[in-house]
C-alpha positions, 0 to 999 in steps of 0.5 A: 127216485123214491126210496125202493128204487135203484139206479144199479145191481138191479136185474130188472135196470135202472129205475126199476124196483124189484117190488115192482116187477109183478105188478108191471108184467100184469100192466100194459104200458102206455105212452102219449102215442098209445090210444087208451084201447090198444090192447099190448103188444104180445111178446114174441116167442124166443128163437128156437135154438140150434137144431139138436141134430147140428149140434149131435153132429158137430160132437159126433164128429169130433168123437170121431176126430179124437179116436182116429187120433187115439187109434193112430197114437196107439196103433202107430209104431214107429223105428227109425224115421219110419212110422208104420200104421195098420192099413185100415187106419191110415186109409182112414187118416188118409181120407180125413184129410184127402178123401175130398179130392176123389173125384169118383167120376173121372177116378171110375172112368181113368181106371177100368178095374175099379170101375169094374169092381164097384160095379160088381160090389166089391168095393164101396167106391173109387173114393175107398179103392183110392184111399185103401189101395190106389194111393199105393199103387200110384194112381191119381185121385182125379184129372191133373190139370197138366201142361202137356206143351212144357212137359213135352218140351222139357221131356223129349224122352215122353215124346219118343214114347208117345210116338211110340205108342207107349202112352196116349198122351203127356198127361198119360205119361204123367199119371202113371209114371211120370209124377212118381219119378218126380218129374217136374211139371207145370199146370195148365190155365184154368180156362185153357182147353182140355187136352 
């Protein structure tokens, strides 16, 4: 090693000399396995950075979450053990947490009044209805995998009401009133038949 070379503290690495940087860049590297007339390898272009749109989407999502949190903080009214929020703010908060639960096809098939309103353009979607109104009306956002036999075994009154024609099935009772009443239930296995 000569006096111009250094093992450490040099950005070019061990054994490299800053003064030789420009001359090294111009000279092709050759070695015992490289024929003398072989052109130097073309340096690969660096990989492109992540698409700017993806980064912008992340920032937009973050800004939207922070905006929602600010709206909740500034518009919430706490009285005793109750917290009140304007309905649109609450719907937005629910959408962030529960919006993915809404099975649009099932919801519109289950609730004809909502399907009609969506078809007429009064509502944007079943999801929008559920988050603005349906949750407060006791509507379910998706088809629950209720263990019908267990539910009927535990609630003979439900079986009687089905026989009287008040409900079509255990699931119908559960969706319309049982869930809201706080009745206990078991879920059917995922591979079970669809009741």
